[in-house]
N, C-alpha and C positions, 0 to 999 in steps of 0.2 A: 663307823663304816669301816669297811677293810678292802683294802685296796691290794691286789695281786701285783708283784713287782718280780722281775727276772734281775739277779745280781751275779754277775760272775758265773753264768749259766744257770744257775740254782732259783727256783721258784720261791718265793717268800713272802704269805700275808702280812701287810702290815696295816695297824691300825691308824686309821683317822680320823682328829677332830676336826670337825668346821664349827668355827665361832667367831665373833666379832674379836678384830685387830685388836681394838683399843682395852676389849674384857682381857684379852691373852697375852698380851704382851704390854700393855699400861698406856698411858696418855703421851710419857715423852717421848716413845719412840714411835706412837701409832702416827703422828702426824709428819714425820720425816717420807721425804720421796724414796723411789725404788730404791734400793742397793745397788749401783751398775759396777760394782767392783771388776765383775767378769768381762766389762766391756773396755776396762783400761782406763775408765772417768776418776778424774780426782775426788777424794773424800774431805771436806774439812774435819778437822779433830780440833779438840779441846784444848790443844797447847798451841794453836796459833799456826798449824801447818797442814796443808791438804798434802796427802798420800796417793799414791797409787798403784795396782800392784805392777810386778814388774814382768814384761811379757815376753815370749819369746823372741820377737824381733828386737826387742832393748839387750837381751842377753847376748845376739849377735852384734848388735851393732856396737855395745859398749863394751864388749870382750868379756864377759863376765862368765865366772864358771858356773852359777847356776843361777833360775830365777827367785830365790831365797830371799826374801827380804821385803820392803815397800822402798818404793823412790820418792822421795821429797819433791812435790811437784812447785811447791811455793811455801814461801815462810812470811805471815804478816809482821808489818811492822811493829817494835815494842810490844814481841811476846813472848811468852816463856821461852817457845823454840830458841826465838831471835836470840834470848838470854843467853841458852844453851851453847850457841854457835851453832845451831842446826841451820843448812844453808841449801839453797835450790840445789838437785841434785847427787844429793848424797843418800845415801842408800844405808835403810836403819834394820840391823839383821837381829839385834837385841837390847831389852829394857830390864834393867834390873831397877827396880823399885824397894827400897829397905832390903826386906830380906827374900823378897819373891823375885824369880829370875823367869822369864821369859824370851824361848828363842821365837824370834818374826820371822816364819816364812810368807807371810800373806798377810791381807791386809785385816781379815778376821784375828789373827795372831795379834796383831799391833793393838784392834779394839781391845782383847781381853786384857793387853797389858796395859793401857789406859786408863780402863775400869780401878787399876791399883794407885793412880797417880791422885793421892789426898794432899790435902795443905800438912806441910811440914814435911812432907817424904822425901828425903833425897833417894836420887835419881841419876843413872848413867845410862846414857844409852849409847851402845856398840855401833858406829856406821865406819861406813867404806868410802871414802872419797878420794875424787880423781887429783892425782896431781898431774899439773898444765905443764909441766914440762916432759915427764915419760908418759903421758896418758895412762899411767897404770894405776890400779885402785888399792889403795892402803886401809888397813882396819885402824880405828880409835875409839878410844870412849870420850863421851863429853858429861859433865857432871852438872846439875842444878840442883836447888831445893826449891820444892812446888812452893810458891809463897800462900 
């Protein structure tokens, strides 16, 4: 099937393949619920944290320079994330896993980086955290080896 779309004022024909979701993307992701990242809802991750996109309202409220990154909504006790020092309210902007470096601008970038986290991999998370005294954000790296 071909669908005509208008992108930036230019008409394009895009081929569309309609198939069973389970056949196209496999069992692992076929049973997940809808991805509501655009709604600002938190998404559970393998690391034991829930992340969510940074909305324009958050940029204003937190006085951030941009909406790049993902904000940690919660951290599971005794998780890999807690061991690394990740905490609620921190903003993850980069993940370095072994020799791979991923700039985290949104939840999709975070998911891509998370797929690199194999057992035995040394990982560094660049996070922005707020100083309670000054209310300013500063960047730092938190490191862990994936068990």
